[in-house]
A tleap script that builds the chain and sets N, CA, C and O, in Angstrom:
source leaprc.protein.ff14SB
mol = sequence {
  NMET HIE VAL VAL TRP GLY ALA VAL VAL ALA
  LEU LEU SER LEU ILE ALA TRP GLY GLY GLN
  THR VAL SER TRP LEU ALA PRO ARG ARG ALA
  HIE PRO LEU ALA ASP THR SER ILE ARG SER
  GLU PRO ALA TYR TRP ILE GLY ILE ARG GLY
  GLU ALA PRO LEU ASP ALA VAL THR LEU TRP
  THR MET VAL VAL ALA GLY VAL LEU LEU THR
  LEU GLY ILE GLY ALA TRP ALA TYR PHE GLY
  LEU VAL GLY GLY GLY MET TYR VAL TYR PHE
  ALA GLY ARG GLY LEU LEU ASP HIE VAL VAL
  ALA GLU ARG GLY GLY VAL PRO ALA ASN GLN
  ARG ARG ASN HIE THR ILE GLY TYR LEU MET
  LEU VAL ALA TRP ALA ALA MET GLY LEU ALA
  MET ILE VAL ALA ALA MET VAL ALA LEU SER
  THR CTHR
}
set mol.1.N position { -17.823 231.094 30.488 }
set mol.1.CA position { -16.777 230.993 31.489 }
set mol.1.C position { -15.521 231.752 31.061 }
set mol.1.O position { -14.848 232.370 31.886 }
set mol.2.N position { -15.213 231.698 29.755 }
set mol.2.CA position { -14.036 232.415 29.268 }
set mol.2.C position { -14.162 233.914 29.496 }
set mol.2.O position { -13.178 234.594 29.790 }
set mol.3.N position { -15.373 234.418 29.359 }
set mol.3.CA position { -15.575 235.854 29.548 }
set mol.3.C position { -15.299 236.243 30.997 }
set mol.3.O position { -14.626 237.240 31.258 }
set mol.4.N position { -15.815 235.463 31.932 }
set mol.4.CA position { -15.619 235.768 33.351 }
set mol.4.C position { -14.139 235.622 33.722 }
set mol.4.O position { -13.569 236.515 34.348 }
set mol.5.N position { -13.512 234.496 33.339 }
set mol.5.CA position { -12.102 234.280 33.667 }
set mol.5.C position { -11.240 235.363 33.016 }
set mol.5.O position { -10.316 235.878 33.645 }
set mol.6.N position { -11.535 235.708 31.766 }
set mol.6.CA position { -10.781 236.758 31.085 }
set mol.6.C position { -10.901 238.098 31.792 }
set mol.6.O position { -9.921 238.833 31.912 }
set mol.7.N position { -12.106 238.414 32.259 }
set mol.7.CA position { -12.312 239.676 32.969 }
set mol.7.C position { -11.568 239.686 34.302 }
set mol.7.O position { -10.983 240.702 34.676 }
set mol.8.N position { -11.585 238.565 35.020 }
set mol.8.CA position { -10.863 238.466 36.298 }
set mol.8.C position { -9.367 238.625 36.058 }
set mol.8.O position { -8.691 239.362 36.777 }
set mol.9.N position { -8.853 237.930 35.044 }
set mol.9.CA position { -7.422 238.019 34.722 }
set mol.9.C position { -7.054 239.448 34.337 }
set mol.9.O position { -6.051 239.982 34.810 }
set mol.10.N position { -7.858 240.062 33.486 }
set mol.10.CA position { -7.568 241.431 33.053 }
set mol.10.C position { -7.571 242.379 34.257 }
set mol.10.O position { -6.689 243.230 34.372 }
set mol.11.N position { -8.545 242.241 35.147 }
set mol.11.CA position { -8.641 243.133 36.302 }
set mol.11.C position { -7.476 242.926 37.275 }
set mol.11.O position { -6.826 243.891 37.676 }
set mol.12.N position { -7.213 241.682 37.654 }
set mol.12.CA position { -6.122 241.422 38.593 }
set mol.12.C position { -4.771 241.841 38.028 }
set mol.12.O position { -3.942 242.410 38.739 }
set mol.13.N position { -4.557 241.560 36.758 }
set mol.13.CA position { -3.266 241.916 36.174 }
set mol.13.C position { -3.151 243.413 35.930 }
set mol.13.O position { -2.052 243.966 35.965 }
set mol.14.N position { -4.266 244.066 35.686 }
set mol.14.CA position { -4.237 245.522 35.533 }
set mol.14.C position { -3.822 246.192 36.827 }
set mol.14.O position { -3.157 247.227 36.803 }
set mol.15.N position { -4.205 245.615 37.957 }
set mol.15.CA position { -3.795 246.157 39.255 }
set mol.15.C position { -2.275 246.078 39.389 }
set mol.15.O position { -1.633 247.051 39.785 }
set mol.16.N position { -1.700 244.923 39.059 }
set mol.16.CA position { -0.237 244.752 39.172 }
set mol.16.C position { 0.494 245.630 38.167 }
set mol.16.O position { 1.389 246.392 38.534 }
set mol.17.N position { 0.115 245.523 36.912 }
set mol.17.CA position { 0.799 246.298 35.873 }
set mol.17.C position { 0.619 247.797 36.113 }
set mol.17.O position { 1.575 248.566 36.013 }
set mol.18.N position { -0.603 248.204 36.429 }
set mol.18.CA position { -0.857 249.624 36.692 }
set mol.18.C position { -0.084 250.128 37.889 }
set mol.18.O position { 0.470 251.227 37.864 }
set mol.19.N position { -0.046 249.317 38.948 }
set mol.19.CA position { 0.693 249.717 40.143 }
set mol.19.C position { 2.180 249.871 39.881 }
set mol.19.O position { 2.803 250.826 40.344 }
set mol.20.N position { 2.744 248.935 39.142 }
set mol.20.CA position { 4.168 249.024 38.837 }
set mol.20.C position { 4.465 250.188 37.898 }
set mol.20.O position { 5.511 250.828 38.011 }
set mol.21.N position { 3.560 250.460 36.986 }
set mol.21.CA position { 3.748 251.587 36.077 }
set mol.21.C position { 3.696 252.905 36.843 }
set mol.21.O position { 4.501 253.802 36.596 }
set mol.22.N position { 2.751 253.021 37.768 }
set mol.22.CA position { 2.684 254.225 38.601 }
set mol.22.C position { 3.931 254.319 39.482 }
set mol.22.O position { 4.483 255.404 39.660 }
set mol.23.N position { 4.380 253.175 40.037 }
set mol.23.CA position { 5.601 253.174 40.865 }
set mol.23.C position { 6.802 253.656 40.080 }
set mol.23.O position { 7.694 254.304 40.628 }
set mol.24.N position { 6.824 253.343 38.809 }
set mol.24.CA position { 7.941 253.745 37.953 }
set mol.24.C position { 7.839 255.214 37.569 }
set mol.24.O position { 8.799 255.969 37.719 }
set mol.25.N position { 6.664 255.621 37.069 }
set mol.25.CA position { 6.514 256.960 36.498 }
set mol.25.C position { 6.154 258.036 37.522 }
set mol.25.O position { 6.495 259.204 37.337 }
set mol.26.N position { 5.475 257.657 38.588 }
set mol.26.CA position { 5.052 258.634 39.603 }
set mol.26.C position { 5.171 258.003 40.990 }
set mol.26.O position { 4.155 257.752 41.638 }
set mol.27.N position { 6.387 257.746 41.451 }
set mol.27.CA position { 6.565 257.005 42.708 }
set mol.27.C position { 5.934 257.668 43.927 }
set mol.27.O position { 5.535 256.973 44.861 }
set mol.28.N position { 5.837 258.970 43.938 }
set mol.28.CA position { 5.224 259.637 45.094 }
set mol.28.C position { 3.727 259.323 45.171 }
set mol.28.O position { 3.162 259.276 46.264 }
set mol.29.N position { 3.090 259.110 44.034 }
set mol.29.CA position { 1.675 258.726 44.025 }
set mol.29.C position { 1.504 257.271 44.465 }
set mol.29.O position { 0.519 256.927 45.119 }
set mol.30.N position { 2.449 256.437 44.110 }
set mol.30.CA position { 2.350 255.016 44.433 }
set mol.30.C position { 2.616 254.743 45.903 }
set mol.30.O position { 2.057 253.804 46.470 }
set mol.31.N position { 3.446 255.538 46.517 }
set mol.31.CA position { 3.885 255.288 47.893 }
set mol.31.C position { 2.739 255.040 48.875 }
set mol.31.O position { 2.786 254.044 49.596 }
set mol.32.N position { 1.705 255.899 48.943 }
set mol.32.CA position { 0.654 255.640 49.929 }
set mol.32.C position { -0.282 254.505 49.530 }
set mol.32.O position { -1.019 254.000 50.377 }
set mol.33.N position { -0.273 254.096 48.278 }
set mol.33.CA position { -1.210 253.087 47.794 }
set mol.33.C position { -0.659 251.671 47.841 }
set mol.33.O position { -1.430 250.711 47.861 }
set mol.34.N position { 0.634 251.527 47.858 }
set mol.34.CA position { 1.222 250.215 47.614 }
set mol.34.C position { 2.125 249.760 48.726 }
set mol.34.O position { 2.264 250.401 49.767 }
set mol.35.N position { 2.726 248.637 48.464 }
set mol.35.CA position { 3.614 247.980 49.407 }
set mol.35.C position { 4.966 248.685 49.498 }
set mol.35.O position { 5.819 248.271 50.283 }
set mol.36.N position { 5.176 249.733 48.716 }
set mol.36.CA position { 6.462 250.422 48.731 }
set mol.36.C position { 6.692 251.156 50.045 }
set mol.36.O position { 7.816 251.576 50.321 }
set mol.37.N position { 5.660 251.318 50.856 }
set mol.37.CA position { 5.804 252.082 52.087 }
set mol.37.C position { 5.957 251.215 53.325 }
set mol.37.O position { 6.067 251.754 54.426 }
set mol.38.N position { 5.967 249.882 53.190 }
set mol.38.CA position { 5.924 249.042 54.385 }
set mol.38.C position { 7.276 248.793 55.017 }
set mol.38.O position { 7.341 248.332 56.156 }
set mol.39.N position { 8.332 249.076 54.330 }
set mol.39.CA position { 9.658 248.780 54.875 }
set mol.39.C position { 10.386 250.064 55.233 }
set mol.39.O position { 10.272 251.081 54.548 }
set mol.40.N position { 11.126 249.992 56.309 }
set mol.40.CA position { 11.936 251.143 56.687 }
set mol.40.C position { 13.345 251.033 56.118 }
set mol.40.O position { 14.120 251.988 56.191 }
set mol.41.N position { 13.676 249.899 55.562 }
set mol.41.CA position { 15.014 249.645 55.020 }
set mol.41.C position { 15.175 250.337 53.661 }
set mol.41.O position { 14.435 250.020 52.730 }
set mol.42.N position { 16.120 251.271 53.523 }
set mol.42.CA position { 16.303 251.980 52.251 }
set mol.42.C position { 16.623 251.049 51.075 }
set mol.42.O position { 16.201 251.310 49.949 }
set mol.43.N position { 17.361 249.974 51.329 }
set mol.43.CA position { 17.709 249.056 50.237 }
set mol.43.C position { 16.458 248.398 49.656 }
set mol.43.O position { 16.388 248.145 48.453 }
set mol.44.N position { 15.478 248.125 50.505 }
set mol.44.CA position { 14.222 247.542 50.021 }
set mol.44.C position { 13.526 248.520 49.088 }
set mol.44.O position { 13.072 248.135 48.010 }
set mol.45.N position { 13.441 249.773 49.491 }
set mol.45.CA position { 12.794 250.791 48.672 }
set mol.45.C position { 13.530 250.946 47.339 }
set mol.45.O position { 12.892 251.088 46.295 }
set mol.46.N position { 14.841 250.922 47.364 }
set mol.46.CA position { 15.630 251.031 46.135 }
set mol.46.C position { 15.344 249.846 45.220 }
set mol.46.O position { 15.212 250.011 44.008 }
set mol.47.N position { 15.250 248.659 45.799 }
set mol.47.CA position { 14.941 247.472 45.000 }
set mol.47.C position { 13.593 247.571 44.320 }
set mol.47.O position { 13.460 247.244 43.141 }
set mol.48.N position { 12.594 248.021 45.057 }
set mol.48.CA position { 11.254 248.183 44.487 }
set mol.48.C position { 11.293 249.182 43.335 }
set mol.48.O position { 10.716 248.946 42.274 }
set mol.49.N position { 11.980 250.297 43.557 }
set mol.49.CA position { 12.068 251.327 42.508 }
set mol.49.C position { 12.845 250.821 41.299 }
set mol.49.O position { 12.550 251.216 40.171 }
set mol.50.N position { 13.819 249.967 41.512 }
set mol.50.CA position { 14.596 249.436 40.398 }
set mol.50.C position { 13.836 248.406 39.589 }
set mol.50.O position { 14.055 248.274 38.385 }
set mol.51.N position { 12.945 247.675 40.240 }
set mol.51.CA position { 12.176 246.641 39.549 }
set mol.51.C position { 10.972 247.202 38.805 }
set mol.51.O position { 10.531 246.608 37.821 }
set mol.52.N position { 10.440 248.312 39.244 }
set mol.52.CA position { 9.209 248.855 38.678 }
set mol.52.C position { 9.285 249.087 37.164 }
set mol.52.O position { 8.333 248.728 36.472 }
set mol.53.N position { 10.363 249.666 36.606 }
set mol.53.CA position { 10.381 249.874 35.153 }
set mol.53.C position { 10.307 248.561 34.366 }
set mol.53.O position { 9.591 248.478 33.368 }
set mol.54.N position { 11.034 247.548 34.806 }
set mol.54.CA position { 10.991 246.268 34.089 }
set mol.54.C position { 9.616 245.624 34.225 }
set mol.54.O position { 9.093 245.069 33.259 }
set mol.55.N position { 9.034 245.692 35.406 }
set mol.55.CA position { 7.688 245.159 35.587 }
set mol.55.C position { 6.687 245.895 34.705 }
set mol.55.O position { 5.789 245.276 34.134 }
set mol.56.N position { 6.834 247.197 34.592 }
set mol.56.CA position { 5.910 247.988 33.777 }
set mol.56.C position { 5.977 247.611 32.298 }
set mol.56.O position { 4.968 247.669 31.595 }
set mol.57.N position { 7.156 247.226 31.829 }
set mol.57.CA position { 7.262 246.883 30.397 }
set mol.57.C position { 7.050 245.396 30.124 }
set mol.57.O position { 7.109 244.975 28.969 }
set mol.58.N position { 6.802 244.589 31.162 }
set mol.58.CA position { 6.557 243.168 30.931 }
set mol.58.C position { 5.189 242.690 31.405 }
set mol.58.O position { 4.621 241.785 30.793 }
set mol.59.N position { 4.651 243.253 32.453 }
set mol.59.CA position { 3.424 242.722 33.041 }
set mol.59.C position { 2.165 243.014 32.228 }
set mol.59.O position { 1.107 242.464 32.534 }
set mol.60.N position { 2.245 243.848 31.221 }
set mol.60.CA position { 1.087 244.140 30.374 }
set mol.60.C position { 0.620 242.908 29.608 }
set mol.60.O position { -0.526 242.850 29.161 }
set mol.61.N position { 1.501 241.923 29.455 }
set mol.61.CA position { 1.155 240.743 28.658 }
set mol.61.C position { -0.063 240.008 29.225 }
set mol.61.O position { -0.870 239.477 28.463 }
set mol.62.N position { -0.200 239.973 30.530 }
set mol.62.CA position { -1.343 239.285 31.119 }
set mol.62.C position { -2.619 240.107 30.966 }
set mol.62.O position { -3.701 239.538 30.822 }
set mol.63.N position { -2.512 241.416 30.994 }
set mol.63.CA position { -3.675 242.271 30.741 }
set mol.63.C position { -4.216 241.962 29.346 }
set mol.63.O position { -5.419 241.779 29.158 }
set mol.64.N position { -3.311 241.908 28.376 }
set mol.64.CA position { -3.720 241.601 26.999 }
set mol.64.C position { -4.325 240.204 26.916 }
set mol.64.O position { -5.335 240.007 26.239 }
set mol.65.N position { -3.719 239.233 27.596 }
set mol.65.CA position { -4.262 237.867 27.593 }
set mol.65.C position { -5.696 237.854 28.117 }
set mol.65.O position { -6.562 237.201 27.535 }
set mol.66.N position { -5.949 238.563 29.201 }
set mol.66.CA position { -7.295 238.620 29.762 }
set mol.66.C position { -8.295 239.267 28.829 }
set mol.66.O position { -9.414 238.778 28.673 }
set mol.67.N position { -7.899 240.362 28.208 }
set mol.67.CA position { -8.802 241.053 27.272 }
set mol.67.C position { -9.094 240.158 26.066 }
set mol.67.O position { -10.247 240.028 25.656 }
set mol.68.N position { -8.052 239.541 25.496 }
set mol.68.CA position { -8.251 238.660 24.344 }
set mol.68.C position { -9.111 237.457 24.700 }
set mol.68.O position { -9.945 237.035 23.899 }
set mol.69.N position { -8.921 236.902 25.883 }
set mol.69.CA position { -9.742 235.778 26.334 }
set mol.69.C position { -11.195 236.204 26.470 }
set mol.69.O position { -12.099 235.475 26.063 }
set mol.70.N position { -11.422 237.372 27.036 }
set mol.70.CA position { -12.782 237.898 27.181 }
set mol.70.C position { -13.454 238.064 25.822 }
set mol.70.O position { -14.648 237.805 25.674 }
set mol.71.N position { -12.680 238.496 24.837 }
set mol.71.CA position { -13.211 238.709 23.494 }
set mol.71.C position { -13.269 237.427 22.656 }
set mol.71.O position { -13.797 237.430 21.544 }
set mol.72.N position { -12.722 236.331 23.197 }
set mol.72.CA position { -12.750 235.066 22.482 }
set mol.72.C position { -11.737 234.970 21.352 }
set mol.72.O position { -11.940 234.216 20.401 }
set mol.73.N position { -10.666 235.713 21.444 }
set mol.73.CA position { -9.621 235.716 20.415 }
set mol.73.C position { -8.540 234.733 20.843 }
set mol.73.O position { -7.962 234.864 21.922 }
set mol.74.N position { -8.269 233.742 19.986 }
set mol.74.CA position { -7.383 232.642 20.323 }
set mol.74.C position { -5.958 233.015 20.690 }
set mol.74.O position { -5.269 232.234 21.347 }
set mol.75.N position { -5.500 234.189 20.282 }
set mol.75.CA position { -4.124 234.603 20.593 }
set mol.75.C position { -3.914 234.808 22.090 }
set mol.75.O position { -2.780 234.992 22.532 }
set mol.76.N position { -4.982 234.779 22.869 }
set mol.76.CA position { -4.849 234.941 24.317 }
set mol.76.C position { -3.883 233.918 24.890 }
set mol.76.O position { -3.160 234.210 25.842 }
set mol.77.N position { -3.866 232.708 24.310 }
set mol.77.CA position { -3.047 231.635 24.870 }
set mol.77.C position { -1.561 231.974 24.817 }
set mol.77.O position { -0.824 231.652 25.749 }
set mol.78.N position { -1.117 232.609 23.756 }
set mol.78.CA position { 0.297 232.984 23.646 }
set mol.78.C position { 0.656 234.051 24.680 }
set mol.78.O position { 1.689 233.973 25.345 }
set mol.79.N position { -0.219 235.046 24.796 }
set mol.79.CA position { 0.005 236.075 25.814 }
set mol.79.C position { -0.138 235.479 27.215 }
set mol.79.O position { 0.547 235.907 28.144 }
set mol.80.N position { -1.021 234.500 27.368 }
set mol.80.CA position { -1.206 233.840 28.655 }
set mol.80.C position { 0.014 233.047 29.084 }
set mol.80.O position { 0.353 233.022 30.267 }
set mol.81.N position { 0.683 232.394 28.128 }
set mol.81.CA position { 1.916 231.679 28.467 }
set mol.81.C position { 3.000 232.632 28.937 }
set mol.81.O position { 3.618 232.424 29.981 }
set mol.82.N position { 3.221 233.671 28.162 }
set mol.82.CA position { 4.255 234.649 28.521 }
set mol.82.C position { 3.852 235.390 29.798 }
set mol.82.O position { 4.642 235.505 30.735 }
set mol.83.N position { 2.628 235.884 29.821 }
set mol.83.CA position { 2.150 236.625 30.990 }
set mol.83.C position { 2.105 235.768 32.234 }
set mol.83.O position { 2.440 236.233 33.324 }
set mol.84.N position { 1.693 234.512 32.083 }
set mol.84.CA position { 1.664 233.606 33.226 }
set mol.84.C position { 3.044 233.429 33.826 }
set mol.84.O position { 3.209 233.459 35.046 }
set mol.85.N position { 4.034 233.246 32.967 }
set mol.85.CA position { 5.409 233.129 33.456 }
set mol.85.C position { 5.871 234.393 34.137 }
set mol.85.O position { 6.534 234.340 35.173 }
set mol.86.N position { 5.525 235.536 33.562 }
set mol.86.CA position { 5.919 236.814 34.164 }
set mol.86.C position { 5.278 236.991 35.543 }
set mol.86.O position { 5.925 237.471 36.473 }
set mol.87.N position { 4.008 236.605 35.672 }
set mol.87.CA position { 3.316 236.795 36.944 }
set mol.87.C position { 3.773 235.805 38.003 }
set mol.87.O position { 3.819 236.147 39.184 }
set mol.88.N position { 4.111 234.585 37.605 }
set mol.88.CA position { 4.667 233.635 38.574 }
set mol.88.C position { 5.995 234.179 39.091 }
set mol.88.O position { 6.255 234.146 40.294 }
set mol.89.N position { 6.826 234.674 38.197 }
set mol.89.CA position { 8.107 235.260 38.617 }
set mol.89.C position { 7.892 236.499 39.489 }
set mol.89.O position { 8.475 236.614 40.566 }
set mol.90.N position { 7.056 237.418 39.020 }
set mol.90.CA position { 6.774 238.670 39.727 }
set mol.90.C position { 6.269 238.392 41.145 }
set mol.90.O position { 6.772 238.963 42.112 }
set mol.91.N position { 5.279 237.514 41.258 }
set mol.91.CA position { 4.699 237.216 42.566 }
set mol.91.C position { 5.680 236.434 43.437 }
set mol.91.O position { 5.803 236.699 44.633 }
set mol.92.N position { 6.366 235.485 42.845 }
set mol.92.CA position { 7.341 234.707 43.610 }
set mol.92.C position { 8.452 235.576 44.155 }
set mol.92.O position { 8.851 235.435 45.311 }
set mol.93.N position { 8.951 236.474 43.324 }
set mol.93.CA position { 9.998 237.398 43.764 }
set mol.93.C position { 9.483 238.270 44.904 }
set mol.93.O position { 10.181 238.474 45.897 }
set mol.94.N position { 8.282 238.777 44.765 }
set mol.94.CA position { 7.707 239.625 45.804 }
set mol.94.C position { 7.502 238.883 47.113 }
set mol.94.O position { 7.805 239.408 48.185 }
set mol.95.N position { 6.988 237.663 47.029 }
set mol.95.CA position { 6.783 236.871 48.244 }
set mol.95.C position { 8.109 236.560 48.931 }
set mol.95.O position { 8.224 236.685 50.150 }
set mol.96.N position { 9.098 236.158 48.158 }
set mol.96.CA position { 10.399 235.856 48.750 }
set mol.96.C position { 11.069 237.107 49.317 }
set mol.96.O position { 11.724 237.040 50.357 }
set mol.97.N position { 10.909 238.244 48.642 }
set mol.97.CA position { 11.434 239.499 49.184 }
set mol.97.C position { 10.855 239.774 50.568 }
set mol.97.O position { 11.583 240.140 51.491 }
set mol.98.N position { 9.543 239.596 50.705 }
set mol.98.CA position { 8.888 239.837 51.990 }
set mol.98.C position { 9.393 238.879 53.060 }
set mol.98.O position { 9.711 239.297 54.173 }
set mol.99.N position { 9.466 237.598 52.723 }
set mol.99.CA position { 9.897 236.591 53.695 }
set mol.99.C position { 11.331 236.856 54.146 }
set mol.99.O position { 11.626 236.834 55.341 }
set mol.100.N position { 12.220 237.107 53.185 }
set mol.100.CA position { 13.623 237.352 53.521 }
set mol.100.C position { 13.756 238.624 54.360 }
set mol.100.O position { 14.536 238.662 55.311 }
set mol.101.N position { 12.995 239.664 54.010 }
set mol.101.CA position { 13.048 240.911 54.779 }
set mol.101.C position { 12.583 240.680 56.221 }
set mol.101.O position { 13.216 241.153 57.164 }
set mol.102.N position { 11.483 239.957 56.385 }
set mol.102.CA position { 10.982 239.688 57.733 }
set mol.102.C position { 11.983 238.878 58.546 }
set mol.102.O position { 12.252 239.189 59.706 }
set mol.103.N position { 12.524 237.850 57.934 }
set mol.103.CA position { 13.493 237.010 58.640 }
set mol.103.C position { 14.781 237.760 58.940 }
set mol.103.O position { 15.495 237.431 59.887 }
set mol.104.N position { 15.072 238.765 58.133 }
set mol.104.CA position { 16.260 239.577 58.360 }
set mol.104.C position { 16.046 240.703 59.343 }
set mol.104.O position { 16.960 241.481 59.619 }
set mol.105.N position { 14.822 240.793 59.878 }
set mol.105.CA position { 14.547 241.791 60.901 }
set mol.105.C position { 14.094 243.138 60.372 }
set mol.105.O position { 14.049 244.109 61.127 }
set mol.106.N position { 13.757 243.222 59.092 }
set mol.106.CA position { 13.255 244.485 58.541 }
set mol.106.C position { 11.774 244.575 58.912 }
set mol.106.O position { 10.984 243.735 58.482 }
set mol.107.N position { 11.385 245.572 59.699 }
set mol.107.CA position { 10.016 245.618 60.210 }
set mol.107.C position { 9.000 246.026 59.152 }
set mol.107.O position { 9.295 246.802 58.243 }
set mol.108.N position { 7.805 245.486 59.294 }
set mol.108.CA position { 6.676 245.923 58.472 }
set mol.108.C position { 6.028 247.097 59.194 }
set mol.108.O position { 5.569 246.945 60.326 }
set mol.109.N position { 5.983 248.249 58.567 }
set mol.109.CA position { 5.457 249.453 59.213 }
set mol.109.C position { 3.939 249.526 59.187 }
set mol.109.O position { 3.323 250.010 60.137 }
set mol.110.N position { 3.344 249.059 58.124 }
set mol.110.CA position { 1.896 249.142 57.979 }
set mol.110.C position { 1.355 247.735 57.791 }
set mol.110.O position { 1.311 247.240 56.664 }
set mol.111.N position { 0.951 247.096 58.843 }
set mol.111.CA position { 0.551 245.688 58.819 }
set mol.111.C position { -0.594 245.434 57.839 }
set mol.111.O position { -0.593 244.396 57.176 }
set mol.112.N position { -1.566 246.331 57.720 }
set mol.112.CA position { -2.696 246.125 56.810 }
set mol.112.C position { -2.210 246.044 55.365 }
set mol.112.O position { -2.574 245.114 54.646 }
set mol.113.N position { -1.397 246.998 54.935 }
set mol.113.CA position { -0.867 246.968 53.578 }
set mol.113.C position { 0.001 245.736 53.368 }
set mol.113.O position { 0.021 245.161 52.279 }
set mol.114.N position { 0.708 245.338 54.397 }
set mol.114.CA position { 1.577 244.175 54.320 }
set mol.114.C position { 0.750 242.918 54.037 }
set mol.114.O position { 1.117 242.127 53.169 }
set mol.115.N position { -0.348 242.725 54.748 }
set mol.115.CA position { -1.220 241.566 54.563 }
set mol.115.C position { -1.871 241.595 53.183 }
set mol.115.O position { -1.931 240.568 52.506 }
set mol.116.N position { -2.349 242.742 52.768 }
set mol.116.CA position { -2.942 242.869 51.439 }
set mol.116.C position { -1.892 242.563 50.376 }
set mol.116.O position { -2.199 241.924 49.369 }
set mol.117.N position { -0.675 243.006 50.586 }
set mol.117.CA position { 0.406 242.714 49.642 }
set mol.117.C position { 0.637 241.226 49.493 }
set mol.117.O position { 0.770 240.723 48.378 }
set mol.118.N position { 0.685 240.515 50.615 }
set mol.118.CA position { 0.840 239.062 50.565 }
set mol.118.C position { -0.314 238.416 49.801 }
set mol.118.O position { -0.093 237.571 48.934 }
set mol.119.N position { -1.539 238.813 50.122 }
set mol.119.CA position { -2.708 238.219 49.468 }
set mol.119.C position { -2.709 238.466 47.961 }
set mol.119.O position { -3.034 237.574 47.178 }
set mol.120.N position { -2.347 239.673 47.569 }
set mol.120.CA position { -2.319 239.975 46.135 }
set mol.120.C position { -1.219 239.184 45.436 }
set mol.120.O position { -1.428 238.689 44.328 }
set mol.121.N position { -0.066 239.059 46.057 }
set mol.121.CA position { 1.019 238.288 45.449 }
set mol.121.C position { 0.631 236.825 45.284 }
set mol.121.O position { 0.938 236.214 44.260 }
set mol.122.N position { -0.032 236.263 46.270 }
set mol.122.CA position { -0.503 234.879 46.152 }
set mol.122.C position { -1.537 234.769 45.030 }
set mol.122.O position { -1.504 233.819 44.248 }
set mol.123.N position { -2.448 235.729 44.948 }
set mol.123.CA position { -3.463 235.714 43.881 }
set mol.123.C position { -2.802 235.813 42.506 }
set mol.123.O position { -3.197 235.103 41.581 }
set mol.124.N position { -1.801 236.686 42.361 }
set mol.124.CA position { -1.125 236.819 41.068 }
set mol.124.C position { -0.356 235.560 40.703 }
set mol.124.O position { -0.330 235.168 39.536 }
set mol.125.N position { 0.268 234.924 41.678 }
set mol.125.CA position { 0.992 233.675 41.407 }
set mol.125.C position { 0.015 232.583 40.969 }
set mol.125.O position { 0.277 231.870 40.001 }
set mol.126.N position { -1.101 232.450 41.671 }
set mol.126.CA position { -2.108 231.445 41.312 }
set mol.126.C position { -2.688 231.734 39.931 }
set mol.126.O position { -2.886 230.816 39.135 }
set mol.127.N position { -2.959 232.999 39.647 }
set mol.127.CA position { -3.477 233.374 38.335 }
set mol.127.C position { -2.472 233.037 37.246 }
set mol.127.O position { -2.848 232.518 36.195 }
set mol.128.N position { -1.197 233.326 37.485 }
set mol.128.CA position { -0.161 233.027 36.509 }
set mol.128.C position { -0.067 231.538 36.221 }
set mol.128.O position { 0.002 231.127 35.063 }
set mol.129.N position { -0.064 230.729 37.276 }
set mol.129.CA position { -0.014 229.278 37.096 }
set mol.129.C position { -1.249 228.761 36.352 }
set mol.129.O position { -1.135 227.928 35.453 }
set mol.130.N position { -2.417 229.257 36.732 }
set mol.130.CA position { -3.658 228.837 36.066 }
set mol.130.C position { -3.648 229.224 34.591 }
set mol.130.O position { -4.101 228.454 33.744 }
set mol.131.N position { -3.137 230.405 34.281 }
set mol.131.CA position { -3.090 230.828 32.876 }
set mol.131.C position { -2.113 229.989 32.067 }
set mol.131.O position { -2.378 229.684 30.904 }
set mol.132.N position { -0.997 229.614 32.660 }
set mol.132.CA position { -0.045 228.751 31.951 }
set mol.132.C position { -0.706 227.417 31.613 }
set mol.132.O position { -0.615 226.945 30.480 }
set mol.133.N position { -1.366 226.815 32.591 }
set mol.133.CA position { -2.039 225.543 32.361 }
set mol.133.C position { -3.147 225.693 31.315 }
set mol.133.O position { -3.240 224.892 30.385 }
set mol.134.N position { -3.984 226.718 31.470 }
set mol.134.CA position { -5.084 226.931 30.521 }
set mol.134.C position { -4.553 227.185 29.114 }
set mol.134.O position { -5.119 226.688 28.141 }
set mol.135.N position { -3.484 227.946 28.999 }
set mol.135.CA position { -2.916 228.234 27.677 }
set mol.135.C position { -2.330 226.968 27.062 }
set mol.135.O position { -2.478 226.743 25.860 }
set mol.136.N position { -1.669 226.138 27.866 }
set mol.136.CA position { -1.097 224.894 27.338 }
set mol.136.C position { -2.215 223.960 26.865 }
set mol.136.O position { -2.081 223.318 25.824 }
set mol.137.N position { -3.291 223.880 27.604 }
set mol.137.CA position { -4.433 223.055 27.191 }
set mol.137.C position { -5.037 223.603 25.898 }
set mol.137.O position { -5.318 222.847 24.968 }
set mol.138.N position { -5.234 224.919 25.845 }
set mol.138.CA position { -5.821 225.532 24.645 }
set mol.138.C position { -4.938 225.321 23.420 }
set mol.138.O position { -5.435 225.035 22.331 }
set mol.139.N position { -3.628 225.463 23.602 }
set mol.139.CA position { -2.717 225.311 22.453 }
set mol.139.C position { -2.565 223.847 22.033 }
set mol.139.O position { -2.285 223.567 20.867 }
set mol.140.N position { -2.745 222.921 22.964 }
set mol.140.CA position { -2.602 221.510 22.601 }
set mol.140.C position { -3.816 220.978 21.855 }
set mol.140.O position { -3.734 219.950 21.184 }
set mol.141.N position { -4.947 221.676 21.971 }
set mol.141.CA position { -6.156 221.241 21.279 }
set mol.141.C position { -6.352 221.918 19.931 }
set mol.141.O position { -7.304 221.606 19.215 }
set mol.142.N position { -5.473 222.832 19.579 }
set mol.142.CA position { -5.615 223.509 18.287 }
set mol.142.C position { -4.704 222.911 17.253 }
set mol.142.O position { -4.693 223.359 16.107 }
savepdb mol mol.pdb
quit
């Protein structure tokens, strides 16, 4: 079970970390692939671009947690605690950004990408919470 959960965590978190890294280093490549294109509001785009570098240097922790868990290396729990917190924050911030933008009248230009963005943010938040709980259980038994 650890191998499967570790692989799922590594894959899901690689999507987030990789996407933010591409958004930071090659924003023109990220634009058609990600949620950066759904808003017409320039301030939203600026916010996404401003957050991408910090996300790129922090979200890797969950990728490492997933890989270590897959390999059965106990240090996964430490990376899982940190990474779980980062992903709960990352996903929560993204979800609230979307809700506030919608309520403020900022239109979603590409509804399909918008829905996928919501689903991925919910998945990352759930993964982050699950990893925090799993890491706390693992660390309390050692």
